[in-house]
Each structure stands twice: as structure tokens, then as C-alpha cells.
C-alpha positions in Angstrom: -45.0 27.3 29.8 -44.9 23.6 29.5 -41.4 22.2 29.9 -40.3 19.0 28.5 -39.9 15.7 30.6 -36.9 15.5 32.4 -34.9 13.2 31.0 -34.2 9.4 33.2 -31.4 8.4 30.8 -28.4 10.3 29.9 -27.8 11.2 26.4 -25.4 9.3 24.6 -21.9 10.0 23.7 -19.6 10.5 21.3 -16.3 10.3 20.9 -14.3 13.6 19.2 -13.1 12.8 15.8 -10.2 11.3 14.5 -7.9 10.2 12.1 -8.6 6.7 10.6 -5.9 4.2 12.0 -3.6 3.4 8.9 -4.2 -0.3 7.3 -1.9 -3.3 7.6 0.4 -3.4 4.8 -1.1 -6.6 2.6 0.4 -10.1 2.8 1.0 -11.1 -0.7 1.4 -14.8 -0.7 3.7 -16.3 -3.2 5.7 -13.6 -4.2 8.0 -11.5 -2.5 9.0 -7.9 -2.9 12.3 -5.9 -2.3 13.3 -1.8 -3.0 17.2 -3.6 -3.2 18.0 -5.0 -6.8 17.9 -8.5 -5.4 17.7 -10.9 -2.7 21.3 -12.0 -0.6 20.2 -15.5 0.3 18.1 -16.5 -3.1 19.7 -16.9 -6.5 17.8 -14.8 -9.9 16.7 -17.6 -12.0 14.9 -15.5 -14.5 14.1 -11.6 -15.4 11.0 -11.1 -16.9 10.5 -7.3 -17.4 9.0 -4.2 -16.0 5.7 -4.3 -13.9 3.8 -1.8 -12.7 0.6 -0.1 -11.1 -1.0 2.4 -11.3 -3.9 4.0 -8.1 -5.7 7.3 -9.2 -7.1 9.1 -6.3 -9.3 12.2 -5.5 -7.6 14.8 -3.3 -10.6 16.1 -1.3 -11.0 15.7 1.9 -13.9 15.2 3.9 -15.1 19.1 5.4 -13.6 20.1 8.6 -10.3 17.6 7.9 -7.7 17.8 9.4 -5.0 17.8 6.2 -2.0 16.4 8.3 -3.6 13.6 9.6 -6.3 13.2 6.5 -3.8 12.5 4.2 -1.3 10.2 5.7 -3.9 6.5 5.6 -5.5 8.2 3.0 -1.5 7.7 0.6 -0.6 4.7 2.7 -3.8 3.0 0.7 -3.5 4.3 -2.6 0.4 3.3 -2.2 -0.6 0.1 -0.8 -2.8 -0.9 -3.7 -0.2 0.2 -6.2 1.7 -3.0 -4.7 -1.3 -4.9 -4.7 -2.2 -4.6 -8.7 2.1 -4.5 -9.3 2.0 -7.7 -7.8 -1.1 -9.0 -9.7 0.7 -8.6 -13.0 4.5 -9.9 -11.6 2.9 -13.2 -11.1 0.4 -12.5 -14.3 3.6 -13.3 -15.8 4.7 -16.2 -14.3 7.5 -14.2 -11.5 7.5 -15.1 -7.9 9.4 -11.9 -6.9 9.5 -7.9 -8.1 13.0 -6.5 -6.9 14.0 -2.7 -7.4 10.3 -1.3 -6.0 9.8 2.6 -6.5 7.0 4.6 -6.1 6.3 8.0 -7.6 3.3 10.1 -7.9 2.3 13.0 -9.7 -1.5 15.9 -10.2 -3.3 14.9 -13.3 -5.8 16.7 -12.2 -7.1 19.9 -10.2 -8.4 17.0 -8.3 -6.7 13.9 -9.0 -3.7 12.6 -8.6 -2.0 9.0 -9.2 0.7 6.4 -7.2 2.7 4.9 -9.4 4.2 1.2 -8.0 7.4 0.0 -9.8 10.0 -2.5 -10.2 11.3 -5.8 -12.1 9.9 -8.8 -12.3 11.9 -11.5 -11.7 12.0 -15.5 -10.6 13.9 -16.7 -8.2 15.3 -19.6 -6.8 13.2 -20.0 -3.7 14.5 -23.6 -3.0 18.4 -22.1 -2.6 18.4 -19.9 0.3 20.3 -22.0 2.5 22.9 -22.1 0.2 23.2 -17.8 -0.2 22.6 -18.1 3.8 24.5 -14.7 5.6 26.7 -15.6 7.4 27.4 -13.8 11.2 
């Protein structure tokens, strides 16, 4: 019987598959976003109206994925993408802030869902911060 020659290098080691780390929240320059109805240290100059961002995503996971570890990064990415779209809409309307940020999601087909970010685009006075500073 012919035997294969002995291996001179060890077999490559592979790490067990892990869930991808959650992506960092994107920095959105020039547009402040808050879940509150306003900013305590900024004066509201003008309300421009509703802005939205909508993202549709497949709910299918790669085979052998653990839903408890695979879904959270996917959901976080969908929310971040929806916020980026909402901010782009606010910026194109001339806003420098969005107040009242909210999220909604729903099933749009058996394999797809949508994530919606929405709020109110506003213009705030960015030069008046000192006057409205909180005193502690």
C-alpha cells in the first residue's frame, strides 16, 4: 500500500464562525438627529416637515446561522441605512436637524421586511448655543 508522504506543515487553523461585529453608528455631519421633540440648547428657527428613510431587507439568514447572533447586526445595519436616507432627505430640504426620530418596521412579503426611520426636519440656530446652555 502506498501511503501519502508525512505532512511537513501543520494544517491551517480556522477559527469557529462568529457573528460579525455590529457596525458603528454612522457620523452624519451637519444634521443633528434626536428622538426628543427639540434641543434644549438650540433655538428652533423653522419647521420644514416630515422626512423618512425606508430600507427593505431580506430576512433570509445564511445556512447554519444562529438567529440570536445573526439578526441583531442585520437589524442595526437596516436602521442605520434608514436613518442615513432620512438625513439625506432632511439635508435636501434645507434642514440642519431632525427632531422626533422614530422607527417602524413591518413584513412586506414572506421573505422581506422594511425598516422606516422618520422624524421632522427643522432648522435650528447653531450660533445661539451659549444662550441656551443648561446650568448645573
